[in-house]
ZAROFI-582121 format. One record per residue: x, y, z of N, C-alpha, C in turn; residue in one letter. Coordinates in steps of 0.001 Angstrom, whole numbers, plus 500000, padded with zeros to 6 digits. Layout:
<nubas>
XYZXYZXYZA/...
</nubas>
This chain:
<nubas>
507495494005516933507878495166516143506877495336515004X/506363496527514848505452496839513758506292497258512556X/506150496503511465506948496715510260506119497507509253X/506552498753508968505819499644508065506686499971506855X/506093499854505679506721500264504423505895501404503862X/506562502469503464505867503640502918506359503879501496X/505412504087500595505766504414499216506582505693499177X/507616505693498347508501506851498252508639507275496800X/508513508572496568508681509163495242509395510486495443X/510372510776494596511125512029494729510228513262494688X/509067513158494054508138514292493990507338514468495267X/507447513510496197506638513555497414507467513281498666X/508682513794498715509547513519499869508999514110501164X/508426515288501084507868515907502293506726515050502832X/505870514560501942504751513713502362505266512464503083X/506313511842502548506897510669503200507317510993504629X/508013512122504803508504512478506131507371512857507086X/506346513495506571505188513846507412504490512573507901X/504256511632506980503621510377507397504492509636508404X/505776509525508126506689508843509060506619509466510446X/506689510784510499506619511483511781505290511222512481X/504197511266511734502886511081512367502727509657512905X/503306508672512220503260507291512727504036507203514036X/505268507702514034506116507623515224505549508425516387X/504975509562516085504433510428517136503302509750517917X/502460508982517225501287508383517867501491506927518281X/502598506315517885502815504891518157503059504625519633X/502524503505520110502755503070521491503588501789521539X/504004501314520374504850500130520278506005500438519330X/507095499667519412508211499888518485507777499716517026X/508282500600516176507932500620514758509214500748513940X/509283499996512831510333500242511837509637500806510609X/510257501796510012509696502419508811510726502297507692X/510288501716506575511155501536505418510551502258504221X/511282503197503632510786503824502399510985502876501218X/509992502759500365510113501950499151510696502823498049X/512010502860497982512719503680496997513056502778495811X/512399503019494687512547502150493519513999502021493067X/514755503111493084516141503062492618517017502164493495X/516609501911494733517363501020495618517105499548495308X/516116499275494449515720497896494146516256497409492805X/517141498168492186517598497881490821518254496521490650X/518764495915491714519432494616491569518450493452491428X/517218493633491864516252492529491787514927492903491132X/514700494194490883513433494628490300513710495536489115X/513265495088487945513494495866486728512163496048486000X/511631497224486116510404497571485399510463499063485113X/510385499401483854510362500811483485509031501414483900X/509088502656484355507861503342484763507059503716483515X/505789503344483508504922503644482372504095504900482676X/503429505386481655502598506592481820501402506332482719X/501054505062482954499927504726483834500312504732485312X/501605504787485595502066504794486984502189506238487465X/501394506597488456501425507981488927502552508232489926X/503141507156490483504258507298491421505287506198491171X/506468506368491741507504505332491656507116504071492423X/506162504177493327505787503013494125504448502404493699X/503952502796492533502687502239492039502692500712492069X/503820500115491694503920498653491681504850498108492767X/505852498881493184506805498347494164506139498041495510X/504992498613495778504249498282497013504014496778497130X/503874496118495969503593494686495980504852493848496209X/505991494499496392507222493809496763507399493712498281X/506491494290499035506612494279500503506750492859501054X/505944491877500639506156490520501175507553489974500863X/508037490212499646509395489792499271510441490482500149X/510303491786500316511250492548501136511187492134502607X/510073491543503006509900491050504371510276489580504486X/510900489057503439511338487657503372510178486688503606X/508978487108503209507758486304503299507505485793504719X/507877486587505711507640486196507101506836487270507818X/506036486855508765505270487777509601504304488633508806X/504005489776509372503096490744508761503853492028508477X/503386492758507479503937494076507150502785494981506738X/502955496248507021501975497267506650502556498121505539X/501786498332504473502155499276503432501199500452503475X/501755501666503264500942502874503165501481503762502050X/500559504348501266500947505415500348501546506540501182X/502400507361500600503062508412501376502174509627501646X/501124509820500867500315511031501004499206510868502044X/499600510363503203498654510108504285499164510738505571X/498286510737506536498617511231507865498040510255508871X/498856509773509793498394508858510828497947509695512029X/496668509652512318496141510445513431495859509584514657X/496072508281514540495877507376515665497117506523515858X/496998505572516755498108504677517091498174503538516079X/499288503416515378499455502355514390499301500974515034X/499544500867516328499366499588517031497904499141517000X/496973500072516998495549499713516907495242499082515552X/495829499614514499495680499018513170496361497652513144X/497562497578513654498351496342513686497601495218514406X/496870495572515452496135494577516236494937493982515486X/494601494526514327493489494007513530493906492842512626X/495186492486512619495669491384511780494844490116512040X/494508489423510969493707488201511059494371487141510183X/494852486093510795495609485047510097494817484344508998X/493501484491508976492710483815507946492787484542506600X/493433485708506558493546486480505322494998486580504856X/495162486712503541496491486934502955496846488414502983X/495837489242502861496028490689502865494771491321503445X/494937492471504083493798493198504637493885494649504176X/492718495229503873492681496599503382491281497173503596X/491134498463503355489814499093503366489209498846501991X/488058498214501983487399497853500717486475498986500278X/487081500021499729486325501181499261485333500783498173X/484145501363498245483123501146497221482734502518496676X/483517502995495744483262504316495184483944504433493836X/483598505468493117484269505785491859484820507197491983X/486090507354491651486738508668491745485989509695490899X/485856510903491439485122511967490748486001512740489777X/487264512876490094488168513698489287488816512887488166X/489119513550487065489790512918485924491313512960486067X/491799513886486918493237514066487099493562513923488580X/494658513215488881495103513023490251496145514076490619X/496666513942491816497738514774492325498910514796491347X/499552515912491196500697516119490312500358515904488834X/499074516025488480498652515970487084498551514591486472X/498650513542487270498554512179486742497109511868486348X/496951511059485314495622510657484853494991509728485888X/493716509964486188492959509147487131492392507939486382X/492887506767486668492377505545486059491285504983486952X/490144504665486357489024504119487131488986502609486945X/488908501893488063488873500432488012488292499895489307X/487851498633489253487319497952490420488403497861491500X/488023498048492735488913497987493891489863499185493958X/489451500290493399490249501526493403490595501918494843X/491838502211495087492391502655496373492458501573497452X/492069500347497141492211499283498127493685499090498478X/494566499291497516495990499007497730496771500181498310X/496093501253498686496832502390499255497200502176500720X/496500501282501403496879500808502739496619499306502738X/497671498525502937497522497063502954498340496478504098X/497740495531504786498490494724505743498675493355505091X/499931493018504833500269491759504182500581490681505215X/499941489541505078500320488328505794501351487679504871X/502592488034505047503639487817504043503792486380503566X/503681485422504454503842484030504061502772483598503060X/501608484237503115500508483877502225500523484702500933X/501593485485500737501723486324499539502986485966498752X/503392484719498804504619484275498138504557484389496618X/503352484518496078503227484672494624503708486038494165X/503872486980495086504351488321494747505881488346494722X/506432487763493692507880487751493495508283488995492704X/509550489370492722509986490491491885509645490301490412X/509718489070489906509397488816488504507915489069488221X/507050488589489084505607488806488905505281490295488958X/505828490998489936505560492431490080506117493215488887X/507203492750488323507826493440487183507109493180485861X/506340492095485773505774491729484471504250491772484393X/503567491661485501502104491655485463501554493068485277X/500294493142484875499647494440484656499298495109485979X/499110496406485903498676497149487076497346496646487610X/496422496328486725495123495816487173495266494468487859X/496131493601487360496376492310488003496826492516489453X/497697493485489645498225493745490985497214494481491860X/496714495614491386495850496471492209494450495911492434X/494025494976491603492730494338491819492886492988492536X/494082492726493037494363491543493847494084490233493109X/494214490260491793493995489038491008495061487993491313X/496203488435491819497277487522492197496855486570493318X/495813486911494049495326486032495111494483484887494560X/493788485134493450492941484107492872491606483931493562X/491424484581494725490184484398495493490001485612496415X/488947486385496177488704487585496989488406487284498456X/488084486037498779487816485705500185489099485756501018X/490245485888500366491524485999501074491862487451501429X/490947488374501082491136489800501371490278490178502567X/490915490515503683490189490941504870489851492422504807X/488848492807505540488353494188505524488834494952506757X/489376496143506526489764497044507608488751498182507702X/488578498753508887487670499897509020488124501089508168X/487161501807507629487418502943506745488333503984507367X/488314504123508678489136505140509333490624504968509044X/491044503756508642492463503510508374492869503860506952X/491909504233506114492231504708504766491112505646504314X/490936506690505077489913507681504785490371508551503612X/489534508648502594489886509393501390489337510816501480X/490196511741501878489801513137502051489307513686500717X/488149514335500746487568514918499546486755513935498726X/486832512657499062486080511621498343485009510982499215X/485157511108500528484264510405501450483704511367502480X/482597510961503089482028511666504223482150510741505425X/482790511220506478482989510404507674481671510248508405X/481376509007508774480134508740509517480385508722510985X/
</nubas>
């Protein structure tokens, strides 16, 4: 079973449903899709949304290993995406030698403002966390307490791993940034 978690924000409900549909439409293997709804996590995750968080799932994405009971693999995706291929092809790229796998973008955002008027923060490893495959057992440091108290940069720059060699690389096609990249 391919386990997919999608970031959910009340301002982007249509995007969530479009991505969910596109995953299911192209999938050739069974898939479970779980929306990361922050309000559903109130019993174990307490963090007020700050002005630096552009969505409700800015940090809750890092709870995926916890929500997966630190077993197997899980895929996280931002909701503002479209799956144009078979998610099973992405799933088959899992590599046990890594704790997490993502597209290692090497770029700097051009715009100062993001979608829905949010401020564009520029930092190393920008957008790496918008699609992540977690090897959940190797991400046990991502507890609700850590996710609730650490900085955004600590989380989004994968400092929680302590070693960048634990980050595997996925092909760019799995996190193509429309308007930011040119497809080769």
